[in-house]
C-alpha positions as a Markdown table, in Angstrom:
| # | Residue | x | y | z |
|---|---|---|---|---|
| 1 | Unk | 31.8 | 6.3 | -48.1 |
| 2 | Unk | 28.4 | 5.9 | -46.3 |
| 3 | Unk | 29.9 | 7.1 | -43.1 |
| 4 | Unk | 31.2 | 10.1 | -44.0 |
| 5 | Unk | 27.5 | 10.8 | -45.7 |
| 6 | Unk | 26.2 | 9.8 | -41.8 |
| 7 | Unk | 28.8 | 11.9 | -40.0 |
| 8 | Unk | 28.3 | 15.1 | -42.6 |
| 9 | Unk | 24.4 | 15.0 | -42.5 |
| 10 | Unk | 24.2 | 15.2 | -38.7 |
| 11 | Unk | 27.1 | 17.9 | -38.9 |
| 12 | Unk | 24.8 | 19.9 | -41.1 |
| 13 | Unk | 21.8 | 18.8 | -38.8 |
| 14 | Unk | 23.7 | 20.4 | -35.3 |
| 15 | Unk | 25.5 | 23.5 | -37.0 |
| 16 | Unk | 21.8 | 24.7 | -38.1 |
| 17 | Unk | 19.7 | 23.5 | -34.9 |
| 18 | Unk | 18.5 | 26.3 | -33.0 |
| 19 | Unk | 16.4 | 26.1 | -30.5 |
| 20 | Unk | 16.6 | 22.9 | -28.8 |
| 21 | Unk | 16.2 | 18.9 | -29.9 |
| 22 | Unk | 12.7 | 19.8 | -31.3 |
| 23 | Unk | 14.1 | 22.3 | -34.1 |
| 24 | Unk | 15.9 | 19.2 | -35.1 |
| 25 | Unk | 12.6 | 17.9 | -36.5 |
| 26 | Unk | 12.0 | 19.6 | -39.9 |
| 27 | Unk | 15.7 | 19.4 | -40.8 |
| 28 | Unk | 16.1 | 15.6 | -39.9 |
| 29 | Unk | 12.9 | 15.1 | -42.1 |
| 30 | Unk | 14.6 | 17.1 | -45.1 |
| 31 | Unk | 17.7 | 15.5 | -44.8 |
| 32 | Unk | 17.1 | 12.0 | -43.9 |
| 33 | Unk | 13.9 | 11.7 | -45.7 |
| 34 | Unk | 13.8 | 13.8 | -49.0 |
| 35 | Unk | 17.7 | 14.2 | -49.6 |
| 36 | Unk | 18.6 | 11.0 | -48.7 |
| 37 | Unk | 15.9 | 8.9 | -48.8 |
| 38 | Unk | 17.5 | 6.9 | -46.0 |
| 39 | Unk | 13.8 | 6.6 | -44.2 |
| 40 | Unk | 10.1 | 7.1 | -44.4 |
| 41 | Unk | 8.6 | 10.0 | -43.0 |
| 42 | Unk | 6.9 | 7.5 | -40.6 |
| 43 | Unk | 10.1 | 5.9 | -39.7 |
| 44 | Unk | 10.9 | 9.4 | -38.8 |
| 45 | Unk | 8.3 | 10.0 | -36.6 |
| 46 | Unk | 8.6 | 6.4 | -34.3 |
| 47 | Unk | 12.3 | 7.6 | -34.3 |
| 48 | Unk | 11.0 | 11.0 | -32.9 |
| 49 | Unk | 8.4 | 9.1 | -30.5 |
| 50 | Unk | 11.2 | 7.0 | -28.6 |
| 51 | Unk | 13.8 | 9.7 | -28.3 |
| 52 | Unk | 11.4 | 11.7 | -26.4 |
| 53 | Unk | 10.5 | 8.7 | -24.2 |
| 54 | Unk | 14.3 | 7.8 | -23.4 |
| 55 | Unk | 16.5 | 9.9 | -21.2 |
| 56 | Unk | 18.9 | 12.4 | -22.5 |
| 57 | Unk | 18.7 | 14.8 | -25.3 |
| 58 | Unk | 16.2 | 14.3 | -27.8 |
| 59 | Unk | 18.4 | 15.6 | -30.8 |
| 60 | Unk | 21.2 | 13.1 | -29.9 |
| 61 | Unk | 18.7 | 10.3 | -29.2 |
| 62 | Unk | 17.2 | 10.5 | -32.3 |
| 63 | Unk | 20.5 | 11.2 | -34.0 |
| 64 | Unk | 21.9 | 7.7 | -32.5 |
| 65 | Unk | 18.8 | 5.9 | -33.8 |
| 66 | Unk | 18.9 | 7.3 | -37.4 |
| 67 | Unk | 22.5 | 6.4 | -37.4 |
| 68 | Unk | 22.1 | 2.7 | -35.9 |
| 69 | Unk | 19.4 | 1.9 | -38.5 |
| 70 | Unk | 21.3 | 3.2 | -41.4 |
| 71 | Unk | 25.2 | 1.4 | -40.4 |
| 72 | Unk | 24.2 | -0.5 | -36.8 |
| 73 | Unk | 26.6 | 1.0 | -33.7 |
| 74 | Unk | 29.2 | 2.7 | -35.5 |
| 75 | Unk | 26.5 | 4.3 | -37.4 |
| 76 | Unk | 24.6 | 5.3 | -34.4 |
| 77 | Unk | 28.2 | 6.9 | -33.2 |
| 78 | Unk | 29.1 | 8.6 | -36.2 |
| 79 | Unk | 25.8 | 10.2 | -36.3 |
| 80 | Unk | 25.9 | 11.7 | -32.7 |
| 81 | Unk | 29.8 | 12.8 | -33.2 |
| 82 | Unk | 28.3 | 14.9 | -36.3 |
| 83 | Unk | 25.6 | 16.1 | -34.3 |
| 84 | Unk | 27.7 | 17.2 | -31.4 |
| 85 | Unk | 31.1 | 18.9 | -33.6 |
| 86 | Unk | 29.1 | 21.8 | -34.3 |
| 87 | Unk | 28.2 | 22.5 | -31.0 |
| 88 | Unk | 31.4 | 22.1 | -29.7 |
| 89 | Unk | 32.9 | 24.4 | -32.1 |
| 90 | Unk | 30.4 | 26.9 | -31.5 |
| 91 | Unk | 30.6 | 26.8 | -27.5 |
| 92 | Unk | 34.3 | 27.0 | -28.2 |
| 93 | Unk | 34.1 | 29.9 | -30.2 |
| 94 | Unk | 31.3 | 31.9 | -28.2 |
| 95 | Unk | 33.1 | 31.1 | -25.0 |
| 96 | Unk | 36.5 | 33.0 | -26.7 |
| 97 | Unk | 34.1 | 36.1 | -27.2 |
| 98 | Unk | 31.5 | 36.3 | -24.8 |
| 99 | Unk | 32.5 | 39.1 | -22.9 |
| 100 | Unk | 32.5 | 41.0 | -26.1 |
| 101 | Unk | 29.3 | 40.3 | -27.7 |
| 102 | Unk | 27.0 | 39.7 | -24.4 |
| 103 | Unk | 24.1 | 41.8 | -24.4 |
| 104 | Unk | 24.8 | 43.4 | -27.9 |
| 105 | Unk | 21.6 | 44.6 | -29.2 |
| 106 | Unk | 22.3 | 43.3 | -32.8 |
| 107 | Unk | 23.0 | 39.7 | -32.0 |
| 108 | Unk | 20.0 | 39.8 | -29.2 |
| 109 | Unk | 17.6 | 40.7 | -32.3 |
| 110 | Unk | 19.3 | 37.9 | -34.7 |
| 111 | Unk | 18.7 | 35.5 | -31.9 |
| 112 | Unk | 14.8 | 36.6 | -31.7 |
| 113 | Unk | 14.5 | 36.3 | -35.5 |
| 114 | Unk | 16.1 | 33.0 | -35.4 |
| 115 | Unk | 13.7 | 31.8 | -32.5 |
| 116 | Unk | 10.3 | 32.9 | -34.6 |
| 117 | Unk | 11.8 | 30.9 | -37.8 |
| 118 | Unk | 12.2 | 27.8 | -35.8 |
| 119 | Unk | 8.9 | 28.3 | -34.0 |
| 120 | Unk | 7.8 | 28.1 | -38.0 |
| 121 | Unk | 9.7 | 25.6 | -38.7 |
| 122 | Unk | 8.6 | 23.3 | -36.3 |
| 123 | Unk | 4.8 | 24.1 | -37.0 |
| 124 | Unk | 5.4 | 22.8 | -40.4 |
| 125 | Unk | 6.6 | 19.9 | -39.6 |
| 126 | Unk | 3.9 | 18.9 | -37.3 |
| 127 | Unk | 1.8 | 19.4 | -39.8 |
| 128 | Unk | 3.2 | 16.9 | -41.6 |
| 129 | Unk | 3.6 | 14.5 | -38.9 |
| 130 | Unk | -0.1 | 15.2 | -38.0 |
| 131 | Unk | -1.1 | 14.2 | -41.5 |
| 132 | Unk | 0.9 | 11.3 | -41.4 |
| 133 | Unk | -0.1 | 9.8 | -38.0 |
| 134 | Unk | -3.6 | 10.6 | -37.2 |
| 135 | Unk | -5.3 | 8.7 | -39.7 |
| 136 | Unk | -8.8 | 7.4 | -38.3 |
| 137 | Unk | -11.1 | 8.1 | -35.6 |
| 138 | Unk | -9.3 | 6.1 | -32.6 |
| 139 | Unk | -5.8 | 7.9 | -33.5 |
| 140 | Unk | -7.9 | 11.7 | -33.4 |
| 141 | Unk | -9.1 | 10.6 | -29.9 |
| 142 | Unk | -5.8 | 9.5 | -28.5 |
| 143 | Unk | -4.2 | 12.9 | -30.0 |
| 144 | Unk | -6.9 | 15.3 | -28.5 |
| 145 | Unk | -7.2 | 13.2 | -25.0 |
| 146 | Unk | -3.2 | 13.9 | -24.7 |
| 147 | Unk | -3.4 | 17.1 | -26.1 |
| 148 | Unk | -6.5 | 18.1 | -23.4 |
| 149 | Unk | -4.4 | 16.7 | -20.7 |
| 150 | Unk | -1.1 | 18.2 | -21.4 |
| 151 | Unk | -2.9 | 21.7 | -21.6 |
| 152 | Unk | -5.4 | 21.0 | -18.5 |
| 153 | Unk | -3.0 | 18.6 | -16.2 |
| 154 | Unk | 0.7 | 19.4 | -14.9 |
| 155 | Unk | 1.9 | 15.9 | -15.2 |
| 156 | Unk | 5.3 | 14.4 | -16.7 |
| 157 | Unk | 5.3 | 13.7 | -20.1 |
| 158 | Unk | 6.6 | 10.5 | -19.3 |
| 159 | Unk | 2.8 | 9.7 | -18.1 |
| 160 | Unk | 1.5 | 10.9 | -21.4 |
| 161 | Unk | 3.5 | 8.4 | -23.4 |
| 162 | Unk | 2.8 | 5.5 | -21.2 |
| 163 | Unk | -0.5 | 6.1 | -21.8 |
| 164 | Unk | -0.4 | 6.3 | -25.4 |
| 165 | Unk | 1.7 | 3.1 | -25.6 |
| 166 | Unk | -1.1 | 1.3 | -23.6 |
| 167 | Unk | -3.6 | 2.5 | -25.9 |
| 168 | Unk | -2.0 | 1.8 | -28.8 |
| 169 | Unk | -1.3 | -1.7 | -27.6 |
| 170 | Unk | -4.9 | -2.5 | -26.9 |
| 171 | Unk | -6.2 | -0.8 | -30.0 |
| 172 | Unk | -3.9 | -3.0 | -32.2 |
| 173 | Unk | -5.0 | -6.3 | -30.1 |
| 174 | Unk | -8.7 | -5.6 | -30.4 |
| 175 | Unk | -7.7 | -5.0 | -34.5 |
| 176 | Unk | -5.7 | -8.4 | -34.3 |
| 177 | Unk | -8.6 | -10.6 | -33.0 |
| 178 | Unk | -11.3 | -8.6 | -34.9 |
| 179 | Unk | -9.2 | -9.3 | -38.2 |
| 180 | Unk | -8.7 | -12.7 | -36.9 |
| 181 | Unk | -12.7 | -13.5 | -36.2 |
| 182 | Unk | -13.5 | -11.7 | -39.5 |
| 183 | Unk | -11.3 | -14.4 | -41.5 |
| 184 | Unk | -12.4 | -17.5 | -38.9 |
| 185 | Unk | -16.2 | -15.8 | -40.3 |
| 186 | Unk | -15.0 | -15.8 | -43.6 |
| 187 | Unk | -13.6 | -19.5 | -43.9 |
| 188 | Unk | -16.5 | -20.8 | -41.9 |
| 189 | Unk | -19.1 | -19.0 | -44.3 |
| 190 | Unk | -16.8 | -20.6 | -47.4 |
| 191 | Unk | -17.2 | -24.2 | -45.9 |
| 192 | Unk | -20.7 | -23.9 | -45.6 |
| 193 | Unk | -21.3 | -22.6 | -48.5 |
| 194 | Unk | -19.1 | -25.9 | -50.0 |
| 195 | Unk | -20.9 | -28.5 | -48.2 |
| 196 | Unk | -24.2 | -27.0 | -49.7 |
| 197 | Unk | -22.9 | -27.1 | -53.0 |
| 198 | Unk | -21.9 | -30.9 | -52.0 |
| 199 | Unk | -25.2 | -32.0 | -51.1 |
| 200 | Unk | -26.5 | -30.3 | -54.3 |
């Protein structure tokens, strides 16, 4: 039953994904987080971060990760199958009637409308992810630094990902050391207070 739920969830997502892997963000968030309750929004953000840094299609990388988290390797495989099945069906149907619909004004207008709707859906999801991910001053600095570099420089996205990973690790270590020092300071202060009380 769970495997069927995984397959059907990603089948629906794959069937409605127009505009590439990024268009899956709002649908995965709604289906996996809100409808199924299989993950938290932060988990989905982490999944997409990893999916973008791995070779291959973002949509399939994301599906495999979520399926794996739910039911291991088998769950990952079933999630990928669910995501690609609609594409196989649609491509097969289009290939049979391509010569009849190619250049059709109605079809072209329909896809133009779909593209605008996809942009709006992606923007809405990005805003939600921004609110839950950019939570302090350090996150703001990393976000705007990467955004500025992406707009001004023509570097590989992989460089931005590596830079963000390095920044996250360094900041995490600094916070860990600071927290450890604070605990040690509190313990030392407590010991001194106890010693002073004993003397009295």
